[in-house]
SERO-4910 file (N, C-alpha, C, O; in steps of 0.05 Angstrom, whole numbers):
BEGIN
 pado doro    nc1    nc2    nc3   cac1   cac2   cac3    cc1    cc2    cc3    oc1    oc2    oc3
  Cys    A   1870   2313   1100   1875   2295   1127   1895   2298   1143   1899   2278   1157
  Ala    A   1915   2320   1147   1922   2331   1174   1897   2335   1207   1904   2333   1230
  Leu    A   1872   2341   1197   1849   2347   1213   1842   2314   1218   1838   2302   1239
  Ala    A   1840   2302   1184   1826   2274   1199   1839   2253   1209   1827   2234   1219
  Tyr    A   1870   2256   1207   1896   2251   1237   1889   2245   1253   1882   2224   1264
  Arg    A   1891   2278   1257   1889   2290   1293   1869   2284   1294   1871   2266   1311
  Arg    A   1841   2284   1287   1824   2269   1298   1821   2241   1317   1816   2233   1340
  Ala    A   1829   2227   1281   1831   2187   1298   1853   2197   1319   1843   2197   1342
  Val    A   1871   2203   1319   1890   2209   1343   1882   2224   1369   1892   2218   1391
  Leu    A   1867   2239   1365   1855   2254   1383   1840   2221   1389   1853   2205   1402
  Gly    A   1818   2216   1379   1794   2190   1387   1806   2175   1407   1799   2173   1431
  Arg    A   1831   2162   1392   1837   2137   1400   1856   2148   1437   1863   2133   1455
  Ala    A   1859   2172   1436   1861   2176   1461   1841   2176   1473   1837   2158   1489
  Ala    A   1824   2193   1469   1801   2191   1486   1787   2166   1496   1771   2162   1513
  Val    A   1798   2151   1479   1779   2126   1481   1804   2106   1498   1797   2085   1510
  Ala    A   1833   2116   1497   1852   2100   1523   1841   2115   1545   1835   2102   1565
  Leu    A   1837   2146   1544   1828   2150   1581   1800   2160   1584   1792   2182   1589
  Ser    A   1785   2136   1579   1754   2138   1573   1754   2124   1609   1773   2113   1620
  Pro    A   1736   2127   1617   1729   2126   1649   1736   2098   1647   1758   2091   1657
  Pro    A   1713   2071   1630   1725   2054   1639   1747   2027   1628   1749   2002   1627
  Ala    A   1761   2052   1622   1805   2047   1621   1813   2049   1645   1823   2029   1656
  Leu    A   1807   2081   1661   1818   2094   1674   1813   2060   1709   1826   2046   1725
  Leu    A   1786   2066   1700   1774   2038   1724   1787   2016   1723   1794   2006   1745
  Val    A   1795   2003   1699   1818   1984   1699   1843   1985   1710   1854   1967   1723
  Gly    A   1856   2011   1702   1884   2028   1723   1886   2020   1741   1901   2005   1752
  Val    A   1858   2037   1748   1859   2028   1778   1860   2000   1792   1875   1994   1810
  Val    A   1846   1985   1782   1841   1964   1791   1871   1943   1784   1875   1924   1799
  Ala    A   1885   1948   1767   1903   1934   1762   1930   1945   1783   1948   1934   1795
  Ser    A   1924   1962   1780   1956   1977   1806   1942   1966   1834   1956   1956   1852
  Leu    A   1925   1969   1835   1924   1944   1864   1920   1925   1858   1902   1923   1875
  Ala    A   1920   1903   1847   1909   1881   1833   1955   1872   1827   1964   1850   1822
  Thr    A   1967   1892   1829   1989   1893   1825   2004   1889   1848   2019   1871   1856
  Lys    A   1993   1921   1861   2002   1917   1883   2007   1889   1906   2028   1883   1916
  Leu    A   1978   1873   1912   1968   1862   1922   1990   1827   1915   2004   1813   1929
  Gly    A   1983   1828   1896   2010   1812   1876   2036   1808   1889   2045   1788   1900
  Asp    A   2046   1831   1883   2080   1833   1896   2075   1831   1923   2092   1815   1931
  Thr    A   2058   1842   1950   2063   1832   1969   2059   1807   1966   2077   1789   1965
  Phe    A   2038   1803   1965   2029   1770   1975   2056   1752   1957   2057   1729   1967
  Ala    A   2079   1755   1933   2083   1734   1925   2118   1740   1937   2136   1724   1937
  Ser    A   2120   1773   1946   2146   1775   1972   2134   1753   1993   2146   1731   1990
  Glu    A   2118   1751   2008   2105   1747   2031   2110   1721   2034   2121   1710   2053
  Ile    A   2101   1711   2013   2090   1674   2015   2121   1671   1999   2132   1649   1996
  Gly    A   2130   1687   1994   2170   1669   1968   2179   1665   1993   2185   1643   2003
  Lys    A   2181   1700   2010   2201   1692   2033   2189   1676   2055   2208   1664   2064
  Ala    A   2174   1671   2065   2159   1646   2078   2167   1607   2075   2180   1588   2084
  Tyr    A   2148   1616   2055   2146   1583   2042   2159   1581   2020   2156   1559   2009
  Gly    A   2182   1604   2004   2184   1580   1978   2211   1572   1973   2232   1585   1969
  Arg    A   2203   1545   1974   2226   1528   1972   2257   1535   1956   2279   1527   1964
  Thr    A   2252   1549   1937   2275   1539   1911   2279   1575   1911   2256   1585   1914
  Thr    A   2291   1587   1911   2288   1609   1902   2309   1631   1877   2327   1647   1882
  Tyr    A   2301   1626   1860   2330   1635   1828   2319   1673   1827   2298   1685   1832
  Leu    A   2354   1686   1816   2355   1708   1815   2344   1710   1785   2357   1700   1767
  Ser    A   2316   1725   1779   2305   1725   1763   2304   1733   1731   2286   1737   1715
  Thr    A   2343   1736   1729   2368   1752   1710   2372   1736   1696   2367   1732   1672
  Thr    A   2389   1714   1723   2401   1687   1712   2391   1664   1713   2395   1644   1698
  Phe    A   2377   1667   1730   2357   1640   1750   2381   1624   1761   2377   1600   1766
  Arg    A   2396   1631   1763   2416   1622   1794   2404   1618   1814   2381   1626   1811
  Arg    A   2411   1605   1844   2396   1598   1863   2409   1621   1884   2433   1629   1882
  Val    A   2400   1626   1892   2399   1652   1910   2380   1651   1942   2356   1644   1942
  Pro    A   2396   1658   1967   2378   1659   1982   2351   1666   1985   2346   1686   1971
  Pro    A   2328   1658   2001   2294   1676   1992   2304   1702   2007   2319   1704   2026
  Gly    A   2288   1726   1988   2290   1752   2009   2314   1779   1999   2317   1802   2008
  Thr    A   2330   1764   1974   2347   1769   1956   2334   1776   1926   2327   1765   1905
  Glu    A   2338   1810   1941   2330   1837   1918   2322   1811   1876   2338   1799   1862
  Gly    A   2296   1816   1873   2298   1797   1849   2296   1777   1850   2292   1763   1831
  Ala    A   2299   1766   1882   2299   1738   1868   2250   1728   1859   2229   1741   1860
  Val    A   2256   1704   1853   2230   1687   1855   2223   1665   1864   2239   1648   1855
  Ser    A   2212   1658   1874   2191   1626   1877   2170   1609   1864   2146   1614   1868
  Leu    A   2176   1592   1852   2143   1582   1845   2118   1589   1868   2096   1595   1860
  Glu    A   2125   1586   1896   2109   1593   1913   2104   1612   1907   2084   1617   1893
  Gly    A   2123   1632   1916   2105   1665   1914   2104   1680   1877   2095   1703   1872
  Thr    A   2112   1664   1862   2082   1676   1826   2062   1663   1843   2044   1677   1851
  Leu    A   2063   1638   1848   2042   1634   1853   2021   1647   1867   1997   1650   1861
  Ala    A   2034   1652   1884   2004   1672   1915   2012   1703   1902   2006   1725   1911
  Gly    A   2027   1696   1876   2016   1728   1871   1999   1736   1849   1983   1755   1846
  Val    A   2008   1716   1834   1982   1706   1822   1964   1699   1837   1946   1692   1822
  Gly    A   1958   1698   1856   1932   1685   1866   1921   1719   1879   1900   1730   1873
  Gly    A   1938   1729   1893   1932   1760   1900   1925   1782   1878   1916   1805   1883
  Ser    A   1931   1774   1855   1919   1793   1826   1886   1786   1828   1868   1802   1830
  Leu    A   1885   1759   1825   1853   1736   1825   1844   1757   1845   1838   1779   1837
  Ile    A   1844   1751   1871   1824   1763   1884   1825   1804   1885   1814   1819   1902
  Leu    A   1837   1811   1867   1834   1838   1864   1822   1843   1837   1811   1865   1832
  Ala    A   1823   1826   1822   1813   1833   1789   1785   1824   1797   1769   1838   1784
  Gly    A   1767   1797   1820   1755   1782   1824   1743   1805   1843   1719   1801   1841
  Tyr    A   1745   1823   1856   1738   1847   1872   1726   1874   1851   1707   1889   1858
  Gly    A   1740   1877   1828   1738   1894   1802   1716   1887   1792   1697   1903   1789
  Val    A   1715   1864   1787   1690   1857   1768   1664   1850   1793   1639   1853   1793
  Gly    A   1671   1846   1800   1642   1843   1824   1632   1863   1841   1611   1861   1853
  Ser    A   1646   1881   1840   1644   1901   1850   1634   1930   1826   1634   1953   1832
  Gly    A   1629   1918   1798   1634   1936   1773   1645   1952   1773   1631   1971   1768
  Leu    A   1676   1961   1776   1695   1970   1770   1698   1963   1743   1697   1981   1726
  Met    A   1701   1945   1738   1709   1940   1700   1698   1916   1690   1704   1896   1703
  Pro    A   1686   1914   1674   1675   1892   1661   1698   1855   1665   1722   1850   1662
  Ala    A   1671   1838   1671   1688   1810   1681   1714   1811   1649   1738   1812   1652
  Ala    A   1701   1810   1622   1725   1823   1608   1760   1822   1609   1776   1811   1594
  Ala    A   1764   1834   1625   1772   1859   1627   1801   1838   1666   1824   1841   1674
  Ala    A   1775   1817   1673   1792   1804   1687   1823   1795   1680   1841   1805   1694
  Leu    A   1829   1780   1663   1847   1773   1657   1862   1781   1643   1880   1765   1636
  Pro    A   1864   1813   1633   1878   1819   1618   1905   1835   1647   1929   1839   1648
  Thr    A   1874   1837   1668   1886   1846   1690   1907   1836   1706   1925   1853   1708
  Ile    A   1911   1814   1720   1923   1788   1717   1944   1782   1714   1960   1774   1731
  Leu    A   1949   1785   1686   1963   1790   1659   1980   1814   1667   2002   1811   1679
  Ala    A   1970   1840   1661   1978   1856   1672   1996   1859   1689   2020   1863   1684
  Ala    A   1981   1857   1718   2000   1856   1746   2021   1823   1748   2023   1814   1771
  Trp    A   2029   1813   1735   2038   1781   1727   2063   1797   1715   2083   1792   1728
  Ile    A   2069   1814   1694   2080   1821   1687   2103   1851   1690   2125   1858   1681
  Ala    A   2081   1862   1710   2103   1883   1730   2111   1868   1749   2135   1864   1746
  Asn    A   2103   1859   1763   2122   1843   1780   2133   1830   1784   2143   1822   1805
  Asn    A   2139   1820   1741   2163   1809   1739   2191   1824   1733   2215   1820   1737
  Val    A   2169   1852   1714   2186   1878   1714   2206   1891   1740   2229   1900   1738
  Glu    A   2188   1890   1763   2199   1894   1786   2211   1879   1799   2219   1885   1822
  Ser    A   2219   1846   1784   2239   1834   1796   2259   1840   1784   2279   1841   1799
  Ile    A   2265   1845   1751   2287   1858   1735   2293   1877   1751   2316   1878   1760
  Ile    A   2271   1899   1758   2278   1912   1772   2305   1915   1799   2325   1927   1805
  Gly    A   2296   1905   1803   2307   1894   1841   2330   1876   1835   2347   1874   1853
  Ala    A   2335   1857   1804   2356   1849   1810   2374   1856   1802   2393   1839   1804
  Thr    A   2383   1886   1784   2390   1902   1770   2399   1920   1770   2418   1931   1759
  Ala    A   2380   1927   1785   2382   1959   1793   2384   1967   1816   2404   1980   1823
  Gln    A   2359   1960   1836   2354   1971   1866   2380   1961   1880   2394   1941   1877
  Gly    A   2385   1990   1900   2410   1985   1917   2434   1986   1909   2450   1990   1927
  Lys    A   2442   1985   1886   2457   1986   1862   2481   2024   1880   2477   2045   1892
  Gln    A   2499   2012   1871   2517   2045   1869   2516   2071   1852   2523   2074   1828
  Gly    A   2503   2093   1870   2500   2110   1846   2465   2108   1837   2455   2122   1820
  Leu    A   2455   2094   1851   2426   2095   1838   2410   2089   1869   2397   2069   1875
  Gly    A   2416   2110   1885   2410   2112   1916   2374   2120   1913   2357   2106   1923
  Trp    A   2366   2151   1895   2344   2143   1887   2337   2122   1889   2330   2126   1912
  Leu    A   2331   2093   1884   2316   2071   1872   2321   2071   1893   2344   2070   1903
  Thr    A   2297   2072   1905   2283   2061   1939   2267   2047   1929   2261   2049   1905
  Asn    A   2253   2025   1952   2240   2001   1947   2203   2023   1938   2190   2014   1920
  Glu    A   2194   2042   1950   2177   2065   1946   2174   2069   1912   2154   2065   1898
  Val    A   2196   2078   1904   2205   2080   1872   2195   2064   1858   2176   2068   1842
  Val    A   2215   2032   1866   2206   2018   1855   2173   2005   1846   2163   1999   1824
  Asn    A   2160   2003   1876   2138   2006   1883   2120   2021   1865   2097   2014   1867
  Phe    A   2126   2045   1845   2101   2062   1837   2110   2051   1817   2092   2039   1806
  Ile    A   2137   2048   1800   2150   2040   1781   2122   2004   1771   2105   1999   1755
  Asn    A   2135   1990   1797   2108   1974   1792   2087   1979   1785   2076   1969   1765
  Thr    A   2077   1999   1804   2041   1996   1804   2037   2006   1777   2018   1997   1764
  Leu    A   2050   2022   1768   2048   2040   1740   2045   2019   1718   2023   2011   1712
  Val    A   2066   2010   1706   2074   1969   1695   2036   1958   1695   2018   1948   1681
  Gly    A   2041   1964   1713   2012   1935   1717   1994   1955   1711   1975   1944   1699
  Ala    A   1988   1988   1715   1964   1995   1703   1958   2007   1680   1935   2011   1672
  Ala    A   1990   2016   1664   1992   2016   1635   1988   1994   1630   1965   1995   1620
  Ala    A   1996   1963   1630   2000   1947   1613   1968   1924   1615   1964   1904   1602
  Ala    A   1950   1937   1636   1926   1924   1629   1911   1938   1622   1888   1929   1622
  Ile    A   1915   1968   1612   1895   1987   1608   1902   1980   1573   1882   1978   1558
  Gly    A   1930   1977   1560   1929   1975   1535   1925   1946   1520   1919   1943   1496
  Leu    A   1929   1922   1544   1916   1886   1547   1883   1899   1535   1878   1900   1511
  Cys    A   1866   1908   1556   1841   1922   1553   1840   1918   1526   1833   1900   1511
  Leu    A   1851   1945   1524   1846   1960   1489   1852   1938   1465   1839   1936   1444
  Leu    A   1870   1927   1470   1879   1913   1444   1865   1897   1443   1856   1893   1420
  Thr    A   1853   1874   1468   1827   1853   1463   1804   1860   1460   1787   1843   1456
  Gly    A   1799   1878   1461   1777   1906   1465   1753   1899   1489   1729   1903   1487
  Ala    A   1767   1889   1511   1752   1885   1538   1747   1917   1552   1743   1915   1577
  Val    A   1746   1943   1541   1739   1959   1552   1739   1975   1523   1732   1999   1523
***
C-alpha cells in the first residue's frame, strides 16, 4: 500500500511539473505581470473612481491596494494579450488560456490586498515593490498550473 501511494503521489507530482504545465506557469507569470502593469498605469491615468481593495472605501488613484474598473479591465486585457501570445506561439494549448487569464486576475487581486494591508507598513520594510511583484507572479503561475490541472487543460 505504501509503495502504491508513493507511486501515485510521485506520479501526480510528475504530471504537475511536466513541461506543458511549467510552460503554462511561465506564460501565466508574464500574463500576470503585464496585467498588473496595465491595471496600475491605466488605473492611475484613467480610473474615474478608485476603491481600496480591502474596504471598498474611495481612495485617491495611486494608493497602494487601490483598484478601479478601468484598471481592472485593462489588467484583464493585458493578461488576454499574453495568454493569446502563449497559445499563438504554441507555448500552451488553447484550453489553458482562460485558466491563465483567471489566474492572473486572482494574482493581481492578491497583490492589491497585500498592497492595502502590508506594503509600506512599519516593520515590513523588506516587503518592497519588487518582493510584492515576485509574490504576484508566483501566485499567477501557481494558480494557472493548478487551474489547468483541475480542468484538464494540460
